[in-house]
N, C-alpha and C positions, 0 to 999 in steps of 0.2 A: 957610720962605718959598720955598726953591728947589723943594721938592716941590709946593707950591701953584702956583708959577709954571709948572712942567712940566705939571701937570694942566690948568691953564688953557689952556696952549699946545696940548696934545693935544685938549682939548674944542673949541677953536676950529677946529683942523684937521678933526676929524670933522664938526663942524657945517657948516663951509664945504663939505666934500666932499659931504655929504648934500644940502645946498641946491643945489649945482651939478648933482648927479645928478638931483634932483627936477625942476629946471628943464629939464634935457636931456630927461627922460622926458616932461614936460608938452609941451615944444616938439615932440618927436617925435610924440606922440599928436595934437597939434593939426595938424601938417603932414599926418599920415595922414588925419585927418578932412577937411581942406580938399581934399586930392587926391581922396579918395573922392567928395566932394560935386561937385567939378569934373567927374569922370568921369561921374557920374550926370547932371549937368546937360547935358554934351555928348551923352550917349546919348539923353536924353529930348527935347532940343531939335532934334536932327537931323531934318530934314524928309524924309519918304519921297518917292520918285520919283512925280510926278504921272502921268506917262505909264504907268508900270508899274501903279499903282493903277487907272488907267482900263482898261488892257488886261485886268487880272485881273478887274475887275468884269464885263467882258463875255466872260470866258473866251477871250480873244483869242489866247493862246499855244497853243491846243489843236492847231493844225496843224503845230507844230514838233516835231522830234525832241528828246529830252531834252538832247542836246549843244548844239544850236542855241538852245534855250530858255535854257540856262544862260549861254551867251555873250551873247545879246541882253539878258538881264536885267542882266548885268554892265555892258554898254555903256550901257544906258539908265538905270542907277541914279542918274545925276546929271542926267537930262533933257537930256543933250548927246550929240552924235555928232561925234567929232573925226576929223581926217585920219589920225592915228596908228591910231585904232580901225578906220577904213575900210580902211587898208592891211593890217590884220591879218586881214581877211576874204577868203574865196574869192569868185570870180565868182558862184557860186550863192548864197552868203550875202548878198552885196550885193543880188542880185536879190530875195531874201526880205525883207531888213530894211526896204526901202522901205515895205512895207505897215505895218510896226510903228512907223515914224516917223509914220504917219498913223492910229495907233490900233489896228492889228491887225485880226483877223477880226471886225469889228463891222458890223452891219447896222442900218438904221433909226435911225442916230444922226446928229444934225446935226453938220456939220464944226465949228461953233462950240463944241461941247461937248468936242472933242478937245484935250487939253493940247498945247502947242507944244513940240517938241523943237528945241533949238538946234543946227542943223547949222553947224559952225564954219568950214567952208571951201567955197567955190563949186565947187571941184573934185569934191567928194563928189557934188553934184548931177549933174555931168557923167558921173561914173562910173556912177551909177544910170541915167541916161538912156541910156547906151551899152548896158546890159543889156536895154533895152526898144525899141531903135531900130527893129528889123525883126523879121520872123517867122523869120529865119534865125539859128540859134544860133551857128554857126561865125563868121558875119560879126560878130555882136554881141560875141563873145568877142575877136575880133581888134581891134574898135573899142575895147573896154574896155581892152585892153593899150596901145593907142595913146594913148588919153585920159590914162592914168596918166603918160605921158611929157611932157605939155604942161602946164607950170606957169603960164604967163601967161594970165590970164583973158580978155583981149581976143583973143589968138591962138586960144584954145580956142573962144570964141564964133564967131569967123570960120570956124574949121574946121567947126563944126557947121552953120553957115549954108550953106557950100558943099556939104557932104555932103548936107544936106537937099534942096538943089536937084538934086543928082545922083540921089538915090534916088527922087525923085518921090513917087508914092503908096505906095512900099514903106516910106516913113518913117512908122512907127506913132505917133511922138510928135507928129505934126502932126494934131491932133484934127479940124479941119475937113476936111482932105484925106482922112483915114481914113474919115470919115462918108460923104463924097461917093463915095469909091472903092468902098464897100460897098453903095451904094444901087442900086436897080433902076430908078430914074427916068432914062429915056433922055435926056430934055431937059436934066436937071441935069448928067448926065455930058457931054453934048455941049457944054454951056456952059463947064464948068470943067475937064474932063479934057483933057490934050494930045491932039491928033488924030494926032500922030506916035507910032507904037507903039514907037519906039526908047527911050522914057523908061523902059520896064520893064526892070529888071535880070534877067538870066538867071543864076540861082544855079548854081554848079558843084556 
């Protein structure tokens, strides 16, 4: 009876150990399967960037260097352009990326077809505007640095308003003024252009 009892005890121990081991193996295999399926689901359901797909469709990155293309693709991969990303770019790159926020080097495409990039901070628009403000690169670069120091939106808008008045028709961002300034229509110029020649900035 003692031998039988011992055998029964050993059998129970081995049986229990095997069951526990099998349960652990099954649980481990199940967890691995679930994790794999979750990873596959995450991979397959991740939406590609709409703006990058659009630019690629029209071969819009063709004007960029390989380095700038890699940087711009990374920035636009989530269809957003953040202040942190803007601050990571040089003056020249900010100048270039404006075009890619609007679809890249595309022609004969309706603006309604171009996916929207979410520019997350108004200051980014001001930085881009600074790179295009005049035909003078040195002035624009100085303005760009100044704009980066103005965090208040109202203060920044007021600054641009006063600057635009001072620049007169040197302000390239004023579309109507720019068109008038470039026209050969003497009557139009007489009507809208200042009669005082002092409005024109003498670049150093």
